[in-house]
N, C-alpha and C positions, 0 to 999 in steps of 0.2 A: 503493499499499499503506501507506503513511503516515497519509492521511485513513483510511481504512479501520479500521486499527489505532485511531486517535484516537475513531472512530464508536463502535466496539463498546467501547472504553473510556467514552465517556459513556453507552451504553444501559446497559452494567453498574452507573456511578453510579445512573444513575436508578432501575433495577429493584433494585439492594440497598435503596437507602433506602427505598423504597416496601415492600419487605418487611420490612424494620427496624421501619417504624412499624406495620405488620400485627402482627408479632411482639410488639411493646411492647403495643399493644390486647388480645391474646391472650393476654398473659401468659406466651409462651413464651420462656423466658430461653435457653434451648439454642438456638433458632433464632437469636434474635436475637444471641447470640456466634459463630455461624456465619457469619450473614450479613455480619456486620461485618470477616471475614477477607477476603472477597472485595471489598469497597467501597474499599481501598485500593490493591488491585491495578488496578480500572477508574480508580480517580482518577491514578493514576501513566501508563496510557496516555492520558489526559487530557490530563494536563499535558504529557506529552511532546509530545504534537499541539501543543497550543499552542507550545512552547517551537520546537519544528521550524518553525512557520510565522512566527517574531517575525521583525521586521526588525532590522537591525543594532544600530540606537542603543535596541533595547529588548531587546537579547541578555541584558544582565546581569540584568534584572528578571526575564525568564523563566528564566533557567539557576539562578536563586536559587529561584524558585517550584517548580522541578523538583526540585534538591537537597532541599527543605524536605518535599517530597511524600515523597520515600524516607526521610527520618527520621519522618515521620508513620507510614508504613507498618512501619517495623520495630519501633515503638513498641506499634504497635495489633495486630500479628500476635503480639508476643510476650502481650500482655494477653490475648486473646481464645483464642489458642493454651493459654495456662494456663488459661482456664476451662473449657475443653470437653475437658481431658485429666486435667491433676494435680486440679483442685479436684473434677471432676466423678466422677473414679474411684477416688480414694484418700480414706482418712478420714484429714482433717487434724485435727492437735490446736488447741486454741483459740488459741495465739498463730501457728502457721501460718495458721490460717483469718484471721486479723487482715491477715495481710501478702498473701496470695493471693487471696482471695476478693473479688471483684469488689464483692460487694453488702454488703461490712463497711467500704466506704470506706478501705479501707488504701493500702498501697503501689502496689499494681497499679491501684488506681480512681485515683489521682493520675498514675501514667503514663498511663492513657489520659486524661486530661483535658490533659495535658502534648502528648500525641499531636493530639489534636484542636486544641490550641492551635497547634501545627507545621502543621496542614493550614488552619488561618486564615489563619496568616501566608503559606502557600503560596499561597493561593487570593488574595490580597491583592497578591504579587508577580507572579503570572499575569495577574491585571486590568490593573496597570500594564503588561503586556507587550502586551496585545491592542488590535490596531487595530481601532476599532468602525465599521464600515463603515455597516449599516443599524441600522435601529431594535430588532430583535431583539438584535444584538450591544451596543446600546448599553445594554440592559436587562442582558445578561448582564456585562458589565464593571461595571455599578454594584453587582451582588449579589455579584460576586467580591471586589470592593474592599470593601464593606461588612461582608462576611463576615469581613475582617481583625479586624473589633473584638472579635470571640470570642476572639482571642489573648490579651485582658487578664484577662478572666474565668478563661479554662482556666489561664493562668498564675500570676495572682495569688491569685486566691481560694483555692485548696489551701494555701497558705503563712498562710493567716487563721485556720485550723483549722475554717472552717466547716463541712466534711464529716464532722469526727471523729466527729459524734453518729452517723453512719451503723454504726460498730463496736459500738453498743449496741442495735442491733434494726430498723435502716433507714432509709428516709428518707422513708416515705410515699409519697404518688402523686406530690408535688412534682418529683422527679427523673424521673419517666415523663412529666410535662405538659412539664416543658423539654425533652425529648428529641424529643416530639413535634412541639415548635415548632420544635427545628432542623431535622427532617423536612421540616417545611411550609416553611421557607426553603429548603434544600439543593436538594430535588426540582427545582425550577424551574432550578436550575443545570446539571443532567444533564441536563433536557429540552432547555434553550437550547445548550448546548453541542453535544449531537447534531445540532440544526438548523445550529448554525454549521458542524460539520464534513460536513455532508449538502450541503449548498447550496455549498461552496468548489470 
């Protein structure tokens, strides 16, 4: 059962990242927000699978990765549940919109970046815990650990005020291209994770 749950989680990650990219290209905001609420659930299932199979001398790294996955999930679910409920269904005044509307680059946008920063740290520690046996596992370990670099940008860039201009009319297509790049990077992680649990 452990492998099956982890495999379902990896499949969920793969499908949701793909659908997220499709929604971005189609400019379907509600769809991209909705899909993003299923991604952390799949990622936790995947991270738990890696944690369960980790060896004793790598258990601290695996546990750290799993806990950070939970932190990521809480932040992301709060952000996108707010977008699909309060932001969409209620008429917000300008001040409330600047705080709650993801597109305005305010507080919830910063929480979103913080959430994905926690995910990046999680993948780094999961990568540390992974015992890479074959070629695909080595690629997976490398991609997981390199993904940890995203933590730096997600954590520190919001502190620089780089995204504050979003509050005055959006960020153009730059943000979309950055997200599509992330999708192209993370999609193989989902696929390789599925293959990893499928062969064990």
